[in-house]
Backbone as CSV, one residue per row, in Angstrom:
resi,resn,N_x,N_y,N_z,CA_x,CA_y,CA_z,C_x,C_y,C_z
1,MET,107.185,76.047,99.730,106.930,77.145,98.562,106.087,78.113,99.328
2,CYS,104.703,77.806,99.601,103.938,78.889,100.227,104.363,79.003,101.853
3,ARG,104.514,79.904,102.440,104.833,79.869,103.724,103.602,79.844,104.777
4,ASN,102.405,80.615,104.202,101.208,80.566,104.828,100.095,80.803,103.858
5,ASP,98.998,80.958,104.269,97.614,81.024,103.252,97.844,82.329,102.427
6,TRP,98.323,83.455,103.229,98.578,84.765,102.475,99.445,84.506,101.474
7,SER,100.735,83.876,101.658,101.676,83.828,100.630,101.477,82.944,99.467
8,CYS,100.447,82.074,99.750,99.980,81.261,98.535,99.035,82.159,97.558
9,TYR,98.366,83.055,98.244,97.663,84.173,97.473,98.733,84.999,96.754
10,ASP,99.619,85.359,97.414,100.611,86.353,96.850,101.349,85.684,95.528
11,ASP,101.779,84.581,95.751,102.466,83.588,94.698,101.524,83.586,93.419
12,HIS,100.299,83.275,93.745,99.394,83.104,92.498,99.070,84.495,91.924
13,HIS,99.088,85.424,92.723,98.606,86.786,92.325,99.716,87.398,91.523
14,ILE,100.846,87.132,92.039,102.010,87.743,91.213,102.224,87.147,89.746
15,LEU,102.096,85.837,89.690,102.044,85.191,88.252,100.984,85.341,87.372
16,HIS,99.786,85.676,87.991,98.516,85.490,87.147,97.953,87.006,86.950
17,ARG,98.374,88.057,87.550,97.593,89.317,87.401,98.615,90.384,86.740
18,GLN,99.704,89.787,86.140,100.654,90.821,85.578,100.159,91.772,84.594
19,HIS,99.110,91.247,83.772,98.692,91.954,82.591,97.653,93.005,82.981
20,LEU,97.151,93.051,84.263,96.246,94.134,84.605,96.954,95.394,85.162
21,ARG,96.310,96.432,84.778,96.711,97.935,85.097,96.793,98.137,86.465
22,GLY,95.809,98.000,87.334,95.983,98.392,88.716,96.862,97.360,89.483
23,SER,97.073,97.854,90.612,98.014,97.098,91.576,96.976,96.412,92.598
24,SER,97.504,95.447,93.313,96.844,94.791,94.353,97.062,95.414,95.815
25,GLN,97.888,96.369,95.942,98.173,96.826,97.077,98.509,98.233,97.175
26,PRO,98.264,98.885,98.372,98.198,100.465,98.499,99.593,101.016,98.237
27,ALA,100.682,100.380,98.723,101.852,101.063,98.606,102.389,101.147,97.040
28,VAL,102.079,100.174,96.212,102.408,100.176,94.836,101.478,101.100,94.141
29,THR,100.103,100.984,94.452,99.193,101.973,93.817,99.729,103.401,94.082
30,ILE,99.927,103.890,95.364,100.317,105.246,95.349,101.759,105.584,94.820
31,SER,102.674,104.596,94.769,103.932,104.855,94.039,103.743,105.049,92.603
32,PHE,102.914,104.262,91.932,102.475,104.200,90.501,101.965,105.469,90.229
33,ALA,100.946,106.059,91.143,100.380,107.302,90.804,101.328,108.523,91.044
34,ALA,102.290,108.377,91.921,103.377,109.286,92.194,104.344,109.521,90.880
35,ILE,104.626,108.291,90.124,105.495,108.473,88.844,104.650,108.291,87.680
36,LYS,103.364,108.634,87.980,102.444,108.761,86.843,102.065,107.629,85.873
37,HIS,102.040,106.411,86.485,101.664,105.191,85.749,100.214,105.076,85.992
38,ILE,99.644,105.647,86.985,98.076,105.540,86.915,97.658,107.063,87.501
39,PRO,96.434,107.378,87.128,96.019,108.617,87.567,95.699,108.709,88.994
40,TRP,96.049,109.779,89.769,95.638,109.886,91.176,94.117,109.888,91.354
41,LYS,93.244,110.192,90.500,91.832,109.937,90.733,91.429,108.637,90.888
42,ASN,92.156,107.565,90.449,91.755,106.261,90.509,92.240,105.688,92.071
43,VAL,93.329,106.330,92.654,93.929,105.961,93.778,92.802,105.350,95.031
44,PRO,92.013,106.368,95.339,91.067,105.918,96.411,90.122,104.708,96.112
45,LEU,89.716,104.755,94.777,89.008,103.330,94.560,89.765,102.193,94.536
46,TYR,90.989,102.303,94.036,92.091,101.168,94.055,92.242,100.733,95.590
47,ILE,92.453,101.597,96.318,92.901,101.380,97.745,91.675,100.963,98.482
48,GLY,90.683,101.430,98.197,89.330,101.072,98.930,89.063,99.535,98.588
49,ALA,89.202,99.193,97.324,88.917,97.634,97.080,89.995,96.858,97.654
50,GLN,91.358,97.343,97.701,92.306,96.426,98.249,92.024,96.300,99.676
51,VAL,91.598,97.294,100.436,91.370,97.051,101.815,90.311,96.218,101.929
52,LEU,89.197,96.378,101.311,87.918,95.673,101.466,88.161,94.278,101.158
53,ALA,89.022,94.009,100.028,89.381,92.501,99.791,90.127,91.926,100.912
54,SER,90.969,92.846,101.447,91.944,92.076,102.581,91.227,91.846,103.754
55,VAL,90.266,92.796,104.123,89.421,92.571,105.331,88.445,91.286,105.087
56,SER,87.812,91.391,103.956,86.893,90.211,103.590,87.552,88.869,103.751
57,ALA,88.700,88.912,103.096,89.643,87.565,103.087,89.974,87.188,104.385
58,ALA,90.468,88.011,105.293,90.798,87.751,106.665,89.683,87.162,107.549
59,PHE,88.553,87.950,107.262,87.294,87.323,108.008,86.796,85.955,107.583
60,ALA,86.907,85.735,106.246,86.465,84.367,105.701,87.587,83.210,106.179
61,LEU,88.854,83.730,106.222,89.703,82.727,106.651,89.647,82.453,108.155
62,LYS,89.282,83.506,108.860,88.966,83.342,110.360,87.717,82.441,110.518
63,LEU,86.764,82.651,109.801,85.571,81.828,109.788,85.862,80.398,109.566
64,ILE,86.702,80.099,108.527,86.939,78.767,108.245,87.905,78.157,109.180
65,PHE,89.049,78.887,109.446,90.232,78.108,110.092,90.126,78.429,111.518
66,HIS,89.363,79.353,112.201,89.550,79.733,113.561,89.146,78.418,114.417
67,PRO,89.842,78.125,115.374,90.978,78.689,116.173,92.320,77.944,115.844
68,PHE,92.420,77.405,114.397,93.423,76.744,114.182,94.613,77.670,113.605
69,MET,94.342,78.851,113.453,95.417,79.746,112.951,95.323,81.197,113.576
70,SER,96.426,81.755,113.337,96.655,83.219,114.040,96.092,84.365,113.258
71,GLY,95.453,84.025,112.244,94.759,84.965,111.537,95.633,85.578,110.390
72,GLY,96.907,85.147,110.194,97.821,85.798,109.222,98.254,87.311,109.745
73,VAL,98.097,87.544,110.982,98.573,88.959,111.423,100.196,89.077,111.475
74,THR,100.350,90.111,111.007,101.976,90.351,110.950,102.306,91.212,112.110
75,VAL,103.187,90.904,112.881,103.514,91.806,114.224,105.099,91.682,114.137
76,PRO,105.716,92.782,114.593,107.191,92.704,114.618,107.620,91.895,115.785
77,SER,108.757,91.265,115.502,109.379,90.382,116.617,110.734,91.082,116.931
78,VAL,110.939,92.260,116.581,112.070,93.131,116.882,111.655,94.410,117.174
79,GLY,112.549,95.266,117.692,111.948,96.702,118.014,111.375,97.332,116.945
80,TYR,110.469,98.477,117.170,109.781,99.110,116.186,110.728,99.929,115.226
81,GLY,111.927,100.337,115.588,112.688,100.952,114.791,113.446,100.017,113.609
82,GLN,113.836,98.820,114.164,114.162,97.942,113.274,113.290,97.431,112.359
83,ALA,112.069,97.216,112.784,111.003,96.661,112.039,110.541,97.703,110.835
84,PHE,110.685,98.979,111.237,110.437,100.128,110.241,111.429,99.909,109.272
85,VAL,112.639,99.947,109.482,113.801,99.910,108.482,113.552,98.444,107.706
86,ALA,113.272,97.545,108.294,113.202,96.280,107.546,112.042,96.422,106.618
87,GLU,110.813,96.919,106.960,109.726,96.953,105.993,110.082,98.107,105.082
88,PHE,110.548,99.093,105.497,110.888,100.052,104.391,111.950,99.482,103.394
89,SER,112.884,98.742,103.741,113.825,98.257,102.837,113.409,97.339,101.951
90,VAL,112.613,96.272,102.520,111.844,95.186,101.488,110.875,96.038,100.425
91,SER,110.224,96.892,100.992,109.214,97.538,100.132,109.946,98.537,98.961
92,PHE,111.153,99.140,99.527,112.026,99.816,98.527,112.505,98.945,97.323
93,THR,112.949,97.746,97.727,113.590,96.794,96.970,112.343,96.298,95.875
94,LEU,111.324,95.787,96.485,110.151,95.415,95.659,109.652,96.426,94.690
95,MET,109.493,97.589,95.156,108.916,98.650,94.072,109.960,99.071,93.131
96,PHE,111.312,99.094,93.463,112.448,99.343,92.554,112.282,98.350,91.385
97,VAL,112.192,96.948,91.668,111.991,96.065,90.694,110.681,96.160,89.961
98,VAL,109.658,96.269,90.541,108.266,96.485,90.017,108.350,97.547,88.949
99,THR,108.966,98.553,89.268,109.090,99.826,88.289,109.923,99.623,87.276
100,ALA,111.089,98.778,87.538,111.926,98.409,86.467,111.124,97.649,85.285
101,VAL,110.500,96.605,85.968,109.516,95.628,85.060,108.618,96.330,84.360
102,ALA,107.790,97.277,84.948,106.816,98.092,84.325,107.288,98.998,83.237
103,ASN,108.675,99.458,83.371,109.159,100.394,82.435,109.981,99.682,81.387
104,GLY,110.106,98.306,81.522,111.055,97.528,80.661,110.355,97.340,79.228
105,THR,111.064,96.679,78.441,110.596,96.411,76.921,109.536,95.155,77.242
106,ARG,109.027,94.736,76.164,107.956,93.646,76.281,108.447,92.386,76.707
107,ALA,109.885,92.264,76.208,110.581,90.928,76.659,110.808,90.938,78.218
108,VAL,111.063,92.088,78.698,111.450,92.150,80.143,109.944,91.894,80.877
109,ARG,108.781,92.429,80.474,107.490,92.311,80.954,107.059,90.841,81.054
110,LEU,107.549,90.090,79.875,107.200,88.751,79.776,107.647,87.978,81.096
111,PHE,108.650,88.365,81.674,109.163,87.572,82.832,108.945,88.317,84.218
112,ALA,107.882,89.295,84.176,107.557,90.074,85.409,107.335,89.133,86.446
113,GLY,106.467,88.249,86.315,105.862,87.310,87.301,107.169,86.658,87.982
114,ILE,108.086,86.219,87.316,109.186,85.540,87.855,110.201,86.386,88.583
115,VAL,110.426,87.350,87.970,111.340,88.544,88.608,110.702,89.161,89.764
116,VAL,109.487,89.649,89.752,108.873,90.050,91.018,108.638,88.993,92.042
117,GLY,108.269,87.821,91.713,108.106,86.730,92.556,109.432,86.367,93.359
118,ALA,110.533,86.345,92.449,111.800,86.043,93.194,112.212,87.241,93.995
119,THR,111.811,88.445,93.809,112.130,89.506,94.698,111.321,89.423,96.060
120,VAL,110.005,89.081,95.845,109.109,88.851,97.071,109.720,87.791,97.874
121,MET,110.295,86.632,97.213,110.843,85.518,97.972,112.122,85.948,98.691
122,ILE,112.837,86.681,98.135,114.346,87.092,98.732,113.934,88.077,99.812
123,ASN,112.875,88.922,99.570,112.444,89.813,100.762,112.095,89.144,101.879
124,ILE,111.250,88.120,101.739,110.667,87.230,102.751,111.836,86.573,103.486
125,HIS,112.727,86.156,102.998,114.034,85.516,103.554,114.656,86.670,104.354
126,MET,114.766,87.761,103.785,115.490,88.852,104.443,114.877,89.530,105.702
127,ALA,113.454,89.679,105.721,112.685,90.396,106.805,111.658,89.460,107.447
128,GLY,111.446,88.315,106.879,110.187,87.592,107.405,110.318,87.276,108.894
129,ALA,111.383,86.941,109.363,111.440,86.635,110.831,111.335,87.801,111.674
130,ALA,111.679,88.983,111.181,111.581,90.243,111.934,110.304,90.816,111.947
131,THR,109.662,90.785,110.716,108.310,91.592,110.558,107.313,90.894,109.967
132,GLY,107.521,89.599,109.437,106.561,89.011,108.572,106.688,89.392,107.176
133,SER,107.492,90.346,106.900,107.876,90.847,105.422,106.474,91.141,104.845
134,SER,105.831,91.876,105.246,104.406,92.308,104.702,104.592,93.063,103.462
135,MET,105.174,94.204,103.354,105.348,95.129,102.000,104.030,95.608,101.648
136,ASN,103.083,95.369,102.227,101.677,95.575,101.682,100.819,96.015,102.941
137,PRO,100.428,97.505,102.954,99.548,97.844,104.108,98.266,97.292,104.105
138,ALA,97.559,96.812,102.996,96.177,95.994,103.052,96.432,94.746,103.562
139,ARG,97.521,93.995,103.209,97.778,92.656,103.610,97.926,92.510,105.062
140,THR,98.566,93.640,105.813,98.437,93.490,107.259,97.238,94.141,107.891
141,LEU,96.511,95.040,107.240,95.475,95.652,107.792,94.161,94.735,108.030
142,GLY,93.951,93.876,106.930,92.788,92.928,106.998,92.947,92.120,108.106
143,PRO,94.050,91.220,108.161,94.108,90.237,109.399,94.105,91.025,110.775
144,ALA,94.844,92.162,110.658,94.686,92.898,112.167,93.391,93.346,112.470
145,ILE,92.565,93.600,111.722,91.285,93.987,111.901,90.349,92.689,112.394
146,ALA,90.462,91.670,111.515,89.996,90.307,111.928,90.161,89.753,113.289
147,ALA,91.521,89.984,113.583,92.092,89.391,114.882,91.990,90.367,116.052
148,HIS,91.678,91.613,115.702,91.828,92.626,116.842,93.285,92.721,117.410
149,ASN,94.181,92.716,116.499,95.608,92.763,116.986,96.143,93.814,116.001
150,TYR,96.520,95.089,116.835,97.036,96.230,116.088,98.652,96.416,116.553
151,LYS,99.196,95.632,117.125,100.411,95.755,117.553,101.457,96.135,116.411
152,GLY,101.997,97.291,116.546,102.984,97.830,115.615,102.334,98.175,114.230
153,ILE,100.922,98.290,114.313,100.251,98.387,112.829,100.798,99.829,112.137
154,TRP,101.152,100.742,112.945,101.685,101.914,112.129,102.883,101.645,111.272
155,ILE,103.590,100.748,111.651,104.946,100.454,110.870,104.513,99.883,109.420
156,TYR,103.409,98.985,109.653,102.901,98.393,108.367,102.206,99.198,107.450
157,LEU,101.635,100.344,107.998,100.801,101.235,107.329,101.639,102.410,106.594
158,THR,102.896,102.646,107.311,103.822,103.664,106.864,105.022,103.206,106.090
159,ALA,105.737,102.265,106.570,107.087,101.884,105.883,106.838,101.431,104.670
160,PRO,105.857,100.522,104.360,105.775,100.018,102.840,105.576,101.261,101.906
161,ILE,104.542,102.115,102.258,104.289,103.210,101.412,105.588,104.151,101.242
162,LEU,106.416,104.544,102.383,107.425,105.186,102.191,108.558,104.581,101.357
163,GLY,108.852,103.373,101.744,109.848,102.574,100.955,109.484,102.303,99.628
164,SER,108.128,102.222,99.164,107.880,101.925,97.727,107.880,103.468,97.072
165,LEU,107.512,104.452,97.669,107.739,105.691,97.031,109.350,105.920,96.773
166,CYS,110.073,105.633,97.560,111.436,105.946,97.487,112.096,104.952,96.373
167,GLY,111.637,103.664,96.507,112.003,102.682,95.352,111.622,103.260,93.870
168,ALA,110.337,103.641,93.882,109.886,104.046,92.418,110.554,105.374,92.080
169,GLY,110.862,106.160,93.101,111.649,107.355,92.862,113.033,107.096,92.294
170,ALA,113.617,106.296,93.077,115.015,105.905,92.823,115.203,105.171,91.323
171,TYR,114.298,104.561,91.131,114.314,103.860,89.720,114.270,104.955,88.609
172,THR,113.086,105.942,88.900,112.851,106.947,87.900,114.091,107.713,87.745
173,VAL,114.589,108.089,88.767,115.793,108.999,88.694,117.034,108.274,88.045
174,LEU,117.390,107.033,88.374,118.377,106.378,87.663,117.979,106.191,86.199
175,ASN,116.875,105.834,85.942,116.564,105.565,84.675,116.504,106.840,83.753
176,ARG,116.261,107.886,84.392,116.233,109.388,83.625,117.753,109.571,83.307
177,ASN,118.695,109.316,84.375,120.172,109.747,84.249,120.541,108.857,83.020
178,THR,120.251,107.450,83.150,120.714,106.650,82.086,120.327,106.877,80.760
179,THR,119.031,107.370,80.655,118.475,107.781,79.249,119.191,109.054,78.851
180,MET,119.406,109.942,79.677,120.098,111.186,79.227,121.529,110.976,78.732
181,ARG,122.158,110.042,79.372,123.712,109.744,78.924,123.700,109.075,77.712
182,GLU,122.536,108.322,77.377,122.579,107.341,76.144,122.276,108.508,74.944
183,GLU,121.434,109.541,75.205,121.091,110.514,74.169,122.270,111.378,73.659
């Protein structure tokens, strides 16, 4: 079920935080601000809290489990170009689904945890071996800082944000076109 300590947190988080307004990761936060689901003025505070939580958790896990774990660091096992495309793609998919669920009816939102969790699981199977399938800049940054391992960090700080922005934008455009056709 959980592939490591970080995915157990992610699984719990997806299923139990769906009623809260803010996101737990910078790529989703920025994308929600871009499509006006949250105000831009809240973005720095949200991202600051997300990064602080990730760094704190990484150091806590390092303190508890070191030297028995790698620290949860995500590094690409493929070339940087392939890793960028993989992280962009899984982030696009995740944000497309998250945006669809956020804009759906109450009945759709009721199953948000299952739908988003299934999307994360599929994304992990698609890109996990190549990149660790982070989809979350804060999730990668915390362990990288704790382990002093910044290999390919630029991929994990840029591809998820760009992929998420494109995923939210694509859903918004497609939904707008569908709404216009129905009217």
